[in-house]
N, C-alpha and C positions, 0 to 999 in steps of 0.2 A: 671546325666549330669553335675550338678553344681560342683561336685568333679573334674571332668575332666577340666572344665573351670578354676576353681581357681588354680589347679595345673599347668595348661598350662600358666597362667598369671605369676605365680612364676618363672617358668623355663624361660619364655621370659624375665622377668626382670633381672634374673641372666645373661643371655646371653648378654643383652644390656650393663650391667655394665662391663662385661668382654671385650667386643669389644671396648667400650669407653676407658677403662684403658689400653688396649693393645697398643693403638695408642700413649700413653705417655711414653712407656718404651724405654729408650735410652741407659741405662747403668746398670751395676751390682748394683749400689746404688739404682736405681729406682726399679729393680726387687726384690731385697732382703729386703730392708727396706723402700720402698715407698719414696725414696729421703729424708728421715728423715723429713717428712712434716706433719705428722698426728697431728691434734689438739685434745684436751682432749675429746670433745663430741664424735668424731669418735672412739677414743681409748676405751671409756667406752663400746660401743656396740660391738666392735670387740673383746675385752677381754671377754665380757659376752657371745657372740655367740660362740667363739672358745672353751670356757670352758664347756658350756652346750650343749652337743650333744647327741649321742647315749648312752654315758656313763651315763648321767642323765636320758634321756627319755626312754631308753630300759633297761639298767642295773638297774637304780634306780627304774623304774617301776616294773621290775621283783622282786627286793628286797621288794618293798612295797606290791606287790601281796602276797608274801610269809610271810612277817614279820610285816606288818602294819606300824604304824607310827615310829617304831624303825628303819625303813629305813632312817630316818633323820640323823642317825649317819654317813651315807655315805657322803652327802653333807656338814655336819657339819665339816668334815675334811677340806674342802675348805674354810669355813668361818673362821676357826681357822688360816688357812694359810694366809688369807688375812691380818690379824693383823700384821704378820711378813713382808708381802709384802709391807705394807705401809712404812716401814722403809728402804726398799731396792730400791724402784722404781726410786727415784731421783738419787741415786748412780749409778744404772745400766745405766741410760741415760747418765750420765756424762762420762762413758767410751766409749760410742758411737761405740760399736763393731757390728759385724753382727750376731754372734752365741755364744752359751755357750762355746763351745771349744775354740773360740777366747779368751774369758775371762780367761779360765783356762790355756791356753798356756802363756798368759801374766803373770799370777801369778805363774805357775809351769814350765812346759816344753812341748816339742812337743809330747812326749809319752802320756802325760795326755790328750792332744787334741785328739789323735787317739783313746784311750780307751773310752773316753767320747762319741766320735762320734759313736762307735760301739754300746754302750748301748742305745743311743738315737735312732738309726736306728731300733734296735730290738723292743724297746718299741713303737715307733711312728707308725711303719708299722702295728703292731698289733692293735693299736687304730684305724688306718685308715680302717683296714679290717672289724671291726665290725660296722663301719659307713656304709660300703657297704652293710653289711647284714641287718642292720636296714632299710636302704633305700629300699632294695628289699622287705622287709616285708610290707612297706607302699604301694608300687606299687601293690603288690598282693591284699591288702585290697581294693584299688581303682579299680583295674582291675582283678577280680577273675579268669579270663581265663588265666592270666599271672602267672606263678609259681614264688614263692619267689626267687628261684635260678636264673631264667631268669631276674627277676627284679634286682637282685644283680649285674649281669653282665652289665645291662643297666646303673645302677648308677655308676659303676666303670668306664665305658667309658666316661660318662659325666664328672665326677669329674676329671679324669686324663686330659682330654682335657681342661677343664676349668682352672685347676691349672697351666697347662703348658703355658697358654696364657699370663697372665699378672702379676703373682707373687703377692707380698705383697699388692700392690695397689688394685687389684681386690678383694683379700681376705678381706681387711679391709672394703671397701665400701659395699661389699656383706654382711658382718657381720652387718653393720649399718642397712641395710634394714631388714634383718631377725630378728635381736635382737629387734628392735622396734615392728615388727609385732607379734612375739611370746609372748612378754611381755603383749601387749594389749589384745590379744585374750585369753591368760590364765586368766587374770583378769576378763574377761567376762564369760569364760566357767566354772570356778570353782563354782561360786554361783548357776549357772543353774543346774549343776550336783548335787551339795549338796542338793538343793531343791528336785530334782527328787529322790534322795536316801532316802528322808524322814528326813533330818537333822541328828543330832547326835543320836537321838533315833533309826532312821532307820539303821544307820551304826552299832550301837551296837547290834541290833537284827540280822543283817546279818553276822557279823564277830565275830571271837573268841575274848574273852576278852583280850587275850595276845597281840592283835593288837593295844591296846590302852595303853600299859605300856611302861616304859622307855627303857627296854632292849628287849621287845618283847619275842618271844619264844626261843631266843638264849641266850647263856652264855655271860657274860660281855666281855670276851676276843674275842668272835666272832664279837660282835658289834664294839669293838675297831679295829678288823681286817678289818672292812670297813672304819673306820675313818682314821687310820694311812696312808694307801696307798694314799688316796685322798689328805690328808694334804701334804704329801711328794711330790706328783706329782705337786700340785699347786705351792708350794714354790720354786721348782727348774725348773718349766716348761719352756722349751726353747722357745716355741711359745709365751709365755707371755713376756719373756725378749726381744725377737725380736720385739715385739710391743713397748716395752719401748725404744729400740734402734731406732725405727721408729718415735718416738715422736718428735715434733718440738722443745721441750725444756724440761728441768728438771721439770719445773712447770707443763707442760701439763701431764707428766708422773705421778706426784704426785696427781694431781686433778683427773685423770682418776681412780686411785685406789679407791677413796672414792665413786665415782659413781658406780664402779664395786661391791664394798662391798654391797651397798644397793640393787642393781639389783640382785645379786646372792642370797642373803637371801630371797628376795621376790619370785623370779622365781622358785628356787629349792624347796621352801616350797610348792608353788602351784603345782609343778609337782608331789611331793609325795602325796599331798592331792587328786589330780585328779586320781592318780593310786589307792589309797586306796578306794576312792568312786567307781571307776570302778570295783575293785575286789568285792565290795558288790553287784554290779548290774549284772556282767557277769562272767562266768566261761570260762577258756581257757586252752587248752593243751599246749599253748605257752605263758607262763606268761610274757615274754619280750614284747609281743605285746599289753599289757593291755591298755596303754595310747592311741595309735592309734586306737585300737578297740573301746575304750570308745568314742573317737572323732567321729568315724564312726557310732556307734549305739546308743550312749547315748545323743547326742546333736541334736537340730534342724538342718536342712540341711545346712543352710548358715554358722552359727558359726562352725558347725562340719567340713565343707569343709575347712574353713579358718584355723582351728586348725590343721587339718590333713596336709594341705599344708605347714603350718608353721613348723610342726615337720619335714616334708620332707626337707624344706629349712635349718633347723638347722643341720640336718644330713649332708647335702651337704656342708654347711659352715664349720662344724667341720672336715669333711673329707678333705676339701681343706687345712685347717690349718695344720693338722697332716701329710698330704702328702707333703706339701710344706716345712715344717720344716726340716725333715731329708734329703730331696733333697738339701736344702741349705747346710747342713753339708757336704754331699759328694762332692758337687761342691766346696764350699769355703774352707772347712777344709782339704780335701784330694786332689781333682783334681788340684785346683789352687795352693794349698800350696806345693804339692810334684810332680805333673805330668807336669803341664804347668804353671809355675810361671809367665811367660811373656805373657800369653794369653790375647788377646784383649777383650774388652767388648762384641763385637759381638760374638766372639768364646765362651765366658763364658755363654752368653745367650743361645746359641745353646746347649751347654753341659748341662745347667740347665734343659732345656726342655726334653732332652733325658733321663736324670736321673729321672725326674718326672715320665715319662712313665715306666721306668724299676722298680722303687719302687712301682708304682701303681699296676703293674702286680704281684709283690711279695706279696703285701698286699692282693690282690684278691685270690691268692693261699692259703694264711693263712685262709681266710674267709671260705674256703671249708672244713676246718678240725675241726670246733668246733660248738657246738649248743648253749651253754649258753653265752649270751653277758656279763652277770654279772661275770662269771668266767674269761672270756677273759679280761675284763676290770681290774679286780683285779690283774691278772698276769702282764699286761702291766704297771699298776700303780706301782706295786712292783719293777719291773725291774728298772724303772726310779727313783722311790723314794728312793730305797736302794743304787743304784749305783751312781747316779748323784747329787741328792739333798744335801746330807750331805757335799760333797766337795764344792758345789756352795755356800751354806749358810755360811760355815766356812771361805770361801774365803773373805767374807765381815766382819766377826765378830771375827776371831781369827788369830792373826799374827804369831802364832807359827806353824801352820800346814805347812808341807813342801811337796816336790814333792814325796818322797817315801810314805808318808802317803796317799796322794791323789790317787796315782796310785793303791796302794794295796786296798784302800777303794772301788774304782770303780770296780776292778776285783772281789773282795770278794762279793760285793752286787749283781753283775750280775750273777756270777757263782752259788751262793747259791740259788738265785731265780729259775734259770733254772733247777738245780739239784733237788730242792724240788718239782717242778712241774713234772719233768720226773719220779720221784719216786712215785708221786701221794700220798704224805703224807697227811693224813686227820686229824691227831690228833691236829695239830696247824697250823694256817695260815702262809704262807711263809714269810709274812712281818716281823715277829718276829725274826726268825733266820737270815734273809737276812740283816735287818737293824742292828741287833746286831753285825754281822760279819763286816759290813761296818764301823760302828762307832768304834769298837774295833781296827780295822786296822788303821783307820784315826787318832785316838788319840794316841794309844800306839806306833805305828811306828814313828809318828811325834816326840814324846817325846824321843824315843830311838835313833833317828838319828839327824844329824846336823840341826840346825835351818835354815830357808831360808835366802838367801842373802838379804842385804838391798835393792839392786836394784830391786829384785822381789817383796818385800813387801811394799816399801815406797809409791808406787802409790795408794795403798789401805788404808794405815794407816799413811802415812807421815813418817818423819824420827824418 
């Protein structure tokens, strides 16, 4: 009964936030970037919550269940990426755009905007789809009479409705609540579970010795195959840039990154620790469920209920972020740019909400066609990391990259990832050929063709 009460309280809180923030939406600026009003404390937790979702809690949990502490290679890609982000955050806010394709069109051209939008929609709807799947798993654990598939549909309806109501403002303040809750309860739960498992001695008796080594049971290139996609997704993550665009000032954007670094290292390490402890205590035919299963069976009732409800909230908040972001692309980068350039704010708001629903349904259809959240996460990360991130990063750091190089890089990264997965190549992870093709096109074609015009590059590098 306590699980139902706590979960209901979480859902009620989310609905209250959505209703309150919906009343303040008056324009495209309010809906897409929260009126550029977010202060750094809010930004810290919305960045933390949007980054740590089913990819960390379910894909990371599945990885830790199979490979032990070597699963830390996966979040370590994000930690490494944050070092680079610290140098970009203030610059990103300075340009005060709405989306990544906005930024790319300013630097390159309209075609770059379109191809980047396609890559983002492919990647982000896949990420949204496994949030739906993870949320369905949690509902099944709390309500065993409810199948995981039915739970997935319930979560999808809730997320689509919630996201369509209030845009970035509701997403940011929802993340603030969930980020605080999951951080506190993870700090409480980890030592309780560690004690129950019998400390390090108990873990070492229950698990293979390979679970405690640097690379685990995998080859080094497989571990780097977890690190690279995560690193690349974070560095070029549109949802992150949208939050920087939503910051009140450059200073707020920069300060938020330092809090985000600390929070991410602490929380993702705790997540892997909880998953490894859970794998020593419980066996499961569905490794992706090890963290919610450990919360349900391994903790006293009240902290277990709070942790399970927090995981549920994290999945909801991440699904909101990754559904909202590509919807923004299609409305702002395609519909308003090419279909209805003179559309009023009221019309854009209506179009935004319709596209949220359409993309939510598309994400739900994708969720029905895969079982491993870890595999789906790596596919989505690779599409984005190979197609979008190299172009975005070099936009800020290399003034010689040009339009031909940028377009060929986006196309090569996207196409290579999709073909690699369609052919089901097992010898090497898709990130290596996809990133290699993307970087080769970006650098080589930029050098072999005319440099960008001064007008295109001076806003990023001066004259």
